[in-house]
C-alpha positions, -999 to +999 in steps of 0.1 A: +099+597-520+106+636-514+122+664-534+151+667-517+182+649-526+197+632-500+233+613-494+240+587-470+270+562-458+266+525-453+283+512-423+272+481-401+267+484-362+291+459-360+315+477-383+323+503-359+353+501-336+350+489-301+374+474-273+346+441-270+355+425-304+325+440-322+308+469-327+280+486-306+254+509-299+275+529-277+300+557-279+315+549-314+279+551-328+275+582-315+304+596-328+296+584-362+266+599-360+283+633-356+307+625-382+277+623-409+261+654-397+298+671-399+301+657-439+265+669-446+249+634-449+212+629-446+211+590-439+230+565-420+221+530-437+229+499-418+222+461-422+194+440-402+199+445-362+183+411-355+196+384-331+220+361-352+229+325-344+264+310-346+250+282-369+245+307-395+279+322-391+263+352-372+245+364-402+221+394-404+201+378-429+193+345-407+179+356-376+167+334-343+136+359-345+125+385-371+114+410-340+143+405-322+175+430-312+209+416-318+223+414-280+259+413-295+255+450-300+247+462-269+270+487-256+287+474-222+298+508-209+263+521-210+254+496-184+277+513-161+254+544-162+228+526-157+238+513-125+239+476-134+275+467-137+306+483-123+342+490-140+359+461-114+334+436-127+340+445-162+377+447-156+377+413-142+360+399-169+381+413-196+413+407-178+439+396-204+413+394-233+434+403-266+416+402-298+445+389-322+431+415-351+404+444-341+400+447-378+377+420-378+345+411-356+354+382-330+317+370-326+323+339-306+346+356-281+326+389-277+296+368-273+309+344-246+322+371-225+295+397-229+272+373-215+291+372-184+287+407-181+250+405-190+243+378-162+257+406-138+236+432-149+206+410-146+211+398-111+216+437-102+183+443-121+150+447-103+121+443-126+095+446-101+105+485-100+108+490-136+081+505-154+095+508-189+106+472-188+069+461-176+057+483-204+083+468-230+072+434-223+037+440-225+040+461-259+062+434-275+045+399-259+033+389-293+069+381-304+090+383-271+074+353-252+082+329-279+115+343-286+125+341-250+111+308-248+131+296-281+162+314-267+158+293-231+155+264-250+184+268-271+207+274-238+193+243-223+204+227-251+239+240-255+228+263-280+222+237-308+194+242-332+160+228-322+168+199-348+197+183-325+177+188-290+172+156-274+135+143-277+118+155-256+136+190-257+147+203-221+123+224-203+134+259-207+141+276-173+122+305-164+150+322-150+167+322-187+134+335-199+133+365-181+170+368-187+161+370-227+134+395-220+160+416-203+185+413-229+156+425-259+149+455-233+187+464-229+190+465-268+159+485-277+165+509-247+201+514-262+187+514-300+159+541-294+183+564-276+206+562-304+181+564-332+167+597-309+204+612-310+204+607-352+171+622-356+175+653-337+205+661-357+189+654-390+203+620-398+176+594-407+180+557-400+178+536-432+174+498-420+173+465-435+149+438-431+155+404-446+126+387-465+134+355-449+138+342-413+163+313-405+149+277-397+169+281-362+141+306-349+116+312-326+094+326-360+096+291-374+098+268-346+061+284-332+045+292-363+052+262-386+017+269-404+032+302-419+058+280-439+060+254-465+067+225-446+065+183-445+044+162-427+072+161-400+067+197-399+101+205-416+109+224-449+103+204-477+122+232-498+143+261-491+150+293-500+180+306-526+185+323-561+196+308-597+229+322-610+232+367-611+252+392-609+264+382-575+272+343-580+278+321-618+266+292-598+237+307-578+230+307-539+215+283-513+205+304-483+187+275-468+157+296-454+121+282-448+098+292-474+066+309-467+030+295-475+019+324-491-014+310-492-018+305-456-006+340-451-031+354-477-058+334-459-049+357-428-047+389-441-008+388-440-011+399-403+025+385-397+042+405-423+023+436-415+032+434-378+067+428-389+067+459-411+050+483-388+074+469-360+108+481-387+092+511-395+094+521-355+132+512-356+141+529-391+128+562-408+136+545-443+132+504-445+149+485-471+131+452-477+155+426-490+148+405-522+122+423-532+118+401-561+105+371-541+072+388-534+061+385-571+081+347-574+104+331-550+127+305-561+126+270-544+154+247-539+154+209-530+168+209-494+183+172-504+202+181-533+208+217-523+216+227-560+208+265-569+209+256-603+180+234-607+153+252-584+120+266-597+102+301-595+067+297-578+044+323-578+036+351-544+008+375-539+033+406-540+008+430-551-023+417-521+005+416-495+011+453-504-021+467-504-029+451-473+002+465-458-007+504-474-040+497-457-028+493-423+001+514-422+000+551-437+031+565-458+054+536-453+092+546-460+102+517-479+128+509-506+128+478-524+158+459-530+154+447-567+189+430-578+193+400-592+168+385-620+145+409-626+118+401-646+091+423-663+066+409-638+088+424-611+093+456-621+053+460-627+053+447-589+079+477-585+059+504-602+026+488-586+038+499-550+057+528-559+089+520-536+124+532-550+143+507-565+181+502-561+209+511-589+245+496-587+270+514-603+294+484-604+267+467-626+265+495-653+297+485-672+289+450-685+268+456-715+258+489-732+245+523-732+208+508-724+220+489-689+197+504-664+230+503-636+244+532-659+240+563-641+224+579-669+199+558-667+187+564-628+154+575-623+143+600-597+124+575-578+157+551-567+184+550-544+221+549-559+250+532-546+281+522-556+279+490-541+262+474-513+272+449-485+273+421-510+293+435-535+335+441-532+349+477-527+354+499-556+392+497-555+388+464-555+363+465-586+387+484-604+412+456-600+394+426-606+366+437-632+369+422-668+393+443-693+360+448-709+342+463-683+374+483-671+375+503-707+338+509-709+341+524-676+372+544-682+359+560-712+323+567-696+342+583-664+374+599-681+387+581-652+423+596-665+414+625-655+416+616-617+442+605-593+419+586-575+399+560-601+373+558-571+366+592-573+351+592-604+326+561-594+316+578-564+309+611-583+290+594-609+266+580-582+262+616-563+254+631-598+224+610-608+189+620-607+183+593-579+166+615-548+194+596-523+229+583-528+247+554-503+280+552-505+298+523-484+323+541-459+352+516-474+349+535-511+352+568-493+385+552-480+394+539-510+398+502-489+404+471-512+387+438-510+398+429-474+372+452-467+346+433-481+316+426-457+301+399-476+305+372-508+274+359-517+276+318-517+304+319-493+297+308-459+327+319-440+347+350-437+314+371-441+300+402-416+333+405-399+349+438-414+352+467-388+372+500-390+399+509-366+394+539-340+420+561-353+408+558-389+370+569-381+378+607-382+398+622-408+401+660-414+407+654-447+387+628-457+356+645-441+365+677-462+366+654-491+333+635-484+321+673-478+332+685-510+317+663-533+282+661-513+279+694-519+293+698-554+257+674-564+233+694-543+229+666-517+247+684-485+221+687-458+223+718-438+215+714-404 
């Protein structure tokens, strides 16, 4: 934590405009950095950028490898600049391509067409004479080799998860292994260019690391000892949470659960590497589901009943002791939402990490509610909402009458033409050292712009901005004014 008051905007990479079906690391990402600079922001918060699988609805919280990059986000146009493809080939692939609704990402179509471009780029790539590629493979071998083999096996088995592969599984093609190494090289090359552009202009990247990995992943497939498994090597308990503010019936996430005894015995080596790698990619790291490091919720994979799971202790203090020992000055934010006990608060105090406060959760009780702005400590990050919340405009329409009445009195909403403005102001004026506003809330978008609805498997992770919406002079003035009014405007 620093003494500087910061402001930032939450917008996933996939939500950027793009003519290729899903946002990318290309031109629009650079333009968004410029937008952040013009409006006095310090931070761009994004969602996880690891590779995703169709089986998990392309969820960024269920990656096929915890260390990987999401090749769906590789920018096509930038490949032309590297001489790997030409416009004639790109135009031939996309001839007749039409996206029915550019408001929402079309992952399946985007991936299938981009893969054609990527394979052409791979054919035109000479790995023997690219020292940067050789260095990348060497530096990342500890995860890249397993990941590339796993992706090659998936490709040989019609992209199915490993438990649907024939026995014995088809052997991976060496060229396909090389191809997936190449994709990772492209992704991280583009990512580091974008991050440097942002950092050079005073913008910090606020990244996100899910606590769990997917069952359909190289992490699980090649490292079963790290997880709680049965005699067949399959998960005998799975992840989720009981009922909380996000879901009245709880959530079944379905990820394998860690064998913390095994990890502790090995000095949490995998976790240290994972956090270390994440902090190379981001300036600030949000660790998702922080309470799972104190106790994790275990659900029967057969019944998949989130109402009747059980909490099991985890060695959070010992893990973060090891992290602090091996990684100096780790800039970490703890996602401490959901069911928070005294033990979880103790772990948060022990680590010293800033927690999160969500104004939408503040009006359900009384003045002691810790999500009311007057209760926010300096060592916290204040939000109008996260990717798991609906937009402010929609919340105002759907919250309970008692919540609306309390918010109306607390914020004097009748004094504003836009009720969302008073909620944004309440977050920006808090004592929290950092305030984050999702872009949808600045635009006053309603429920159709929601990024994720917890507990619902379909229709998530697809919201996108349209090109003409991204740069609005009046909106920039509005954001700049409120950011500066509460001492958060960053002067470059």
